[in-house]
C-alpha positions in Angstrom: 4.1 132.5 33.9 6.5 133.1 30.8 6.4 130.1 28.6 9.2 130.1 25.6 11.2 127.6 23.7 14.1 127.5 26.0 17.5 127.5 24.7 20.9 127.7 26.1 21.4 131.5 25.3 18.0 132.4 26.9 18.8 130.4 30.0 22.1 132.3 30.2 20.3 135.7 30.0 17.1 134.9 31.9 16.8 137.4 35.0 14.3 136.9 37.8 11.3 139.4 37.9 11.6 142.1 40.6 9.9 141.5 43.8 9.5 137.9 43.4 11.3 135.4 45.4 11.3 132.9 42.3 10.8 133.2 38.8 9.7 130.5 36.5 10.1 130.4 32.8 8.3 127.2 31.3 9.7 125.4 28.3 7.1 125.2 25.3 8.6 122.4 23.5 8.8 120.0 26.8 5.7 119.9 28.8 6.1 120.2 32.7 9.8 121.5 32.5 10.7 124.9 33.5 13.7 126.9 34.4 13.4 128.5 38.2 15.4 131.4 38.9 15.7 132.6 42.5 16.2 136.5 43.5 20.2 135.5 44.2 20.6 134.6 40.8 20.2 130.8 41.1 18.9 128.4 38.1 17.7 125.2 38.1 15.4 123.1 36.0 12.4 121.8 37.8 9.3 119.6 36.6 5.7 120.1 37.2 2.7 118.1 36.6 -0.5 116.7 38.1 -0.8 113.2 39.8 -4.1 111.9 40.9 -5.7 115.4 40.7 -3.1 117.1 42.7 0.1 119.2 41.6 3.1 118.1 42.2 6.6 119.9 41.8 10.3 118.4 41.7 13.5 119.7 41.3 15.5 117.9 38.4 18.5 119.7 39.2 21.0 123.0 38.8 21.8 124.1 35.1 25.5 123.7 35.9 24.7 120.2 36.3 22.1 119.4 33.8 22.1 120.3 30.1 19.0 121.5 28.6 18.7 118.2 26.3 19.1 116.1 29.8 16.8 118.2 31.6 14.3 117.8 28.8 14.9 113.9 28.8 14.1 113.9 32.7 10.8 115.8 32.3 9.6 113.6 29.7 10.5 110.5 31.9 8.8 111.6 35.1 5.8 112.5 32.8 6.0 109.0 31.7 5.8 107.6 35.2 2.6 109.6 35.8 1.0 108.7 32.7 1.9 105.0 33.9 0.2 105.7 37.3 3.3 106.0 39.3 4.1 109.0 41.5 7.5 110.3 40.4 8.2 111.2 43.9 7.8 107.9 45.4 10.1 106.3 42.3 12.8 108.6 43.4 12.5 107.9 47.0 12.8 104.1 46.5 15.8 104.4 44.1 17.2 106.5 46.7 16.7 104.1 49.5 17.7 101.3 47.2 20.9 103.2 46.7 21.5 103.5 50.5 20.8 100.1 51.0 23.3 98.9 48.3 25.9 101.3 50.0 25.1 99.8 53.2 25.4 96.4 52.0 28.9 97.2 50.2 30.0 98.8 53.7 28.9 95.4 55.4 30.4 93.2 52.7 33.8 95.1 53.2 33.8 94.7 57.1 32.5 91.0 56.6 35.3 90.5 54.1 38.0 92.0 56.4 37.1 90.6 59.6 39.7 88.3 61.3 38.9 85.4 63.6 41.7 87.0 65.7 39.8 90.0 66.4 36.6 88.4 67.5 38.6 85.8 69.4 40.1 88.6 71.3 36.6 90.0 72.3 35.2 86.7 73.5 38.3 86.3 75.9 37.9 89.8 77.0 34.2 89.5 77.8 34.8 86.1 79.6 37.5 86.7 81.2 36.0 87.7 84.5 33.5 84.9 84.6 36.1 81.9 83.9 38.6 80.5 86.3 42.4 81.8 86.0 43.4 78.4 84.6 40.2 78.1 82.1 41.6 81.7 80.8 44.9 80.7 80.7 44.3 77.7 78.6 42.5 79.7 75.8 45.6 81.9 75.9 48.0 78.9 75.3 46.1 77.3 72.7 45.9 80.4 70.8 49.4 81.7 71.1 51.6 82.8 68.3 54.6 80.9 69.6 58.1 81.5 69.0 58.6 83.7 72.3 61.2 82.8 75.0 59.5 80.6 77.7 58.9 82.3 80.9 60.0 79.2 82.6 62.9 77.1 81.4 64.7 77.6 78.4 63.5 77.5 74.6 60.8 79.2 72.9 56.9 78.7 73.3 55.4 76.6 70.6 52.6 77.9 68.5 49.0 77.1 69.9 46.6 74.8 68.0 44.3 77.4 67.5 46.7 80.1 66.0 46.4 78.9 62.2 42.6 79.5 62.5 42.7 83.1 64.4 44.8 84.4 61.3 42.0 83.6 59.0 39.1 85.8 57.6 35.7 84.9 59.5 34.1 84.4 56.0 36.6 82.0 55.0 35.7 79.5 58.0 34.2 76.4 56.4 33.7 72.9 57.6 36.2 71.6 55.3 38.7 74.1 56.6 37.9 72.8 60.4 38.2 69.1 59.1 41.5 70.0 57.5 42.8 71.7 60.6 41.7 68.6 62.8 43.3 66.2 60.5 46.6 68.0 60.2 46.8 68.8 64.4 45.7 65.5 65.3 48.6 63.9 63.5 51.1 65.6 66.0 49.1 66.5 69.3 45.7 64.8 69.3 44.8 66.0 72.7 45.5 69.5 71.8 43.8 69.3 68.9 40.5 68.0 70.7 40.8 70.5 73.2 41.3 73.3 70.6 38.0 72.2 68.6 36.4 72.1 72.1 37.4 75.7 72.6 36.6 77.0 69.0 33.1 75.6 69.1 32.2 77.5 72.1 33.8 80.5 70.6 32.1 79.8 67.5 28.6 79.6 69.0 29.3 82.8 70.9 29.7 84.4 67.5 26.5 83.3 66.4 24.6 85.2 69.0 26.7 88.5 68.4 24.9 91.2 66.8 27.8 91.7 64.2 29.7 88.3 63.9 26.3 86.3 63.6 25.8 88.1 60.1 29.3 87.1 59.1 29.7 83.4 60.3 28.4 80.2 59.2 27.2 78.9 62.5 26.3 75.4 62.1 29.8 74.1 60.9 31.1 73.3 64.1 28.2 70.9 64.4 29.0 69.1 61.1 29.4 65.6 61.2 32.4 65.4 58.8 34.1 67.5 61.1 33.3 65.9 64.3 34.7 62.7 63.0 38.2 64.2 62.5 38.2 65.2 66.2 40.0 62.9 68.4 38.0 61.1 71.0 38.7 61.7 74.4 40.3 58.5 75.4 40.3 57.5 79.1 43.7 57.0 80.8 44.1 53.4 81.7 47.0 53.8 83.9 46.7 57.5 85.2 48.2 56.2 88.4 51.8 55.0 89.9 51.6 51.2 90.5 53.7 49.8 93.7 56.3 48.9 91.4 56.9 52.3 89.9 57.4 54.0 93.4 60.9 53.5 93.7 61.7 55.0 90.4 59.3 57.8 90.7 60.5 58.7 94.2 64.1 58.7 92.7 63.2 60.9 90.0 61.4 63.3 92.3 63.6 63.8 94.7 66.4 64.3 92.4 64.5 67.5 91.0 66.6 70.8 91.5 63.6 72.7 92.8 63.2 71.5 96.1 59.7 73.1 96.6 58.4 71.3 93.6 59.7 68.1 94.8 58.3 68.3 98.3 54.9 69.4 96.5 54.8 66.4 94.3 55.6 63.8 97.2 52.8 65.6 98.9 50.1 65.2 96.4 50.8 61.2 96.6 51.3 61.0 100.4 47.9 63.2 100.8 45.8 62.4 97.9 45.0 66.3 98.0 43.6 67.9 94.9 46.5 70.0 93.2 44.9 73.4 94.0 44.4 72.6 97.8 48.0 71.6 98.4 49.3 74.3 96.4 47.1 76.8 98.6 48.4 75.7 101.7 49.7 78.4 104.0 52.4 78.2 106.8 49.5 79.4 109.1 47.6 76.1 108.1 50.5 73.8 109.4 50.3 73.0 113.0 53.7 71.2 113.5 53.0 70.7 117.3 49.7 68.9 116.9 50.8 67.2 113.6 48.2 68.5 111.5 47.4 70.4 108.3 44.3 72.2 107.7 43.5 71.8 104.0 41.1 74.1 102.0 38.4 71.8 100.7 36.5 71.5 97.4 33.5 69.6 99.3 33.5 71.3 102.5 33.6 75.1 102.4 35.1 75.0 106.1 38.2 72.7 104.7 39.5 69.7 106.5 42.0 68.9 108.8 44.6 66.0 107.9 47.6 64.5 109.6 51.0 66.0 109.0 52.9 62.6 108.6 56.4 62.5 109.8 57.9 62.2 106.3 55.9 65.1 104.9 56.7 67.0 108.0 60.4 66.7 107.5 59.7 67.9 103.6 57.9 71.1 104.8 60.1 71.9 107.6 63.2 72.2 105.4 61.3 74.4 102.7 62.3 78.3 102.7 59.6 80.6 104.2 59.7 83.2 101.8 55.8 84.4 102.0 52.9 83.0 103.6 52.6 79.7 101.2 54.2 76.8 102.1 54.8 75.8 98.4 56.3 79.2 97.4 57.7 80.4 94.4 59.8 83.7 93.9 59.2 84.1 90.3 55.4 83.6 90.4 53.2 86.8 90.6 51.1 85.5 93.3 54.3 84.0 95.1 52.9 80.6 95.2 54.0 77.4 93.0 51.6 77.7 89.8 52.8 75.0 87.4 54.4 71.9 88.7 53.4 69.7 85.6 56.5 70.5 83.4 58.9 69.6 86.2 56.6 66.3 87.1 56.7 65.4 83.4 60.6 65.6 83.5 61.0 63.5 86.7 58.7 60.7 85.1 60.8 60.9 81.7 63.9 60.4 83.7 62.3 57.7 85.7 61.1 55.9 82.1 57.4 55.7 83.5 54.4 56.5 81.4 52.6 59.9 81.6 50.7 60.2 85.0 48.7 63.6 85.6 48.7 65.7 88.9 45.7 64.3 89.8 46.7 60.8 88.8 49.1 61.1 92.0 45.7 61.6 94.0 44.4 58.5 92.5 47.3 56.8 93.4 46.7 57.5 96.8 43.6 55.8 96.9 44.6 53.0 95.0 47.8 52.2 97.2 46.2 52.8 100.2 44.5 49.4 100.2 48.1 47.9 100.5 47.7 48.7 104.1 44.2 47.9 104.3 43.1 51.6 105.2 39.4 51.8 105.6 37.5 53.5 102.9 36.1 56.0 105.4 39.6 56.9 106.3 40.6 57.1 102.8 37.7 59.4 102.1 38.3 61.6 104.9 41.8 62.3 103.9 41.1 62.8 100.3 38.1 65.1 101.0 35.6 63.0 99.3 32.2 63.5 100.2 31.1 60.7 102.7 28.5 57.9 101.9 25.5 58.2 104.0 25.5 54.4 104.6 28.9 53.4 105.1 29.9 56.4 106.8 27.7 57.1 109.7 30.4 58.0 111.8 32.2 60.1 109.5 32.2 63.3 111.4 33.1 61.8 114.9 36.4 60.0 113.4 39.0 62.1 115.4 42.5 63.2 113.7 44.4 60.6 116.0 42.8 58.1 114.4 43.5 59.2 111.0 47.1 59.8 111.7 47.4 55.8 112.8 46.3 54.7 109.4 47.9 57.8 107.5 51.2 57.0 109.3 50.9 53.4 108.4 50.5 54.2 104.7 53.4 56.8 104.6 55.8 54.3 105.9 54.7 51.6 103.6 55.0 53.9 100.7 58.6 54.8 101.8 59.3 51.2 102.1 58.5 50.6 98.7 60.2 53.6 97.4 63.5 52.5 99.3 63.4 56.0 100.9 65.3 55.7 104.2 63.8 57.8 107.0 63.7 57.5 110.5 60.9 58.5 112.6 63.0 59.4 115.6 64.1 62.6 113.7 60.6 64.0 113.8 59.6 66.9 116.2 56.7 66.4 118.5 53.2 65.9 117.4 51.1 62.8 116.5 52.9 59.8 116.8 52.3 56.7 114.0 51.2 53.7 116.0 52.6 50.6 114.6 
């Protein structure tokens, strides 16, 4: 192996030895440094030394990229590592690994700093849509909407959802103080939505905490922060979520005056039957027996459903409805053809009547509450409403015939109409079960 004092000129003139794959010219002024020349004419600086009794060789770099002075400096550095008991190959590998880790961290930081809550929220909804009920999913959409779009029903524009401001933020910016300020601000104008929004966001944030990517981005425990929880409006029990006897006249007048006869009949049906909102909304024409005077209601408790009387006044309301499709309470604008959201119309009727807010489920409670005025037996109320029977008080629950239910149900309806000032003659009813007074 040739050993000379390398210079720039000598490096430029150096040629490979014939018949050899690579030629080494060692630098006499720098131990371990050599110029390697391949048969193709490629030239590079290499370093060779011994570590732990074994020869090691490392490529420093191409002569086009490294000056002689820098190559000599690098060779001396490598030898210094060996003298200190360090393997320069391992040191190099660790340096490369550290650089790669820094690169990955920078990439992760870039992703972390750019991820919006909205993107994670969209994935959250998509992954749960098949498991949630339609109503639950729609509530998430409504509370996170941007607002400002024409309403699908009625006039005006949609209102921005309570969650929307959070969804426009970066995930890294969501903190306990941000959530506390958000709740305080929203609770001032829509406390119930603020509470619902927080409950949804907390479930979503917990889901993010289990996600492979989002878990590394968010501060998961902030939704459990006590200062935040104190800002969330409490779930207050509705004290008067029923109609009182004195409310009936105003309520019936306003509901009967609604422009949509289907919604009007539906709302009155809820109060007159005590049915759950979805039970009555899913009533089909095939489930109504006008001859017998009965309706077959889908039941939340009993999978087979339950049969209840079709009382005279309710019969007249249903008979007058248009038969657009299979649904009794149909809607020409709904995708599934049946009434979907009667709350807006009901709230409008309550406002027109000057009554406090009563939910659709409150109409079901009204049935149970006002039934006592006609001394309807508890078991009859439970059977009509679809409540699970009490084993002690209702030993004969299954044997109570439809005719017996019709007696009490008819008395209840007649009393309700009397209190409401609604004129209705039983003589107009078609054949079927008759109310016995």
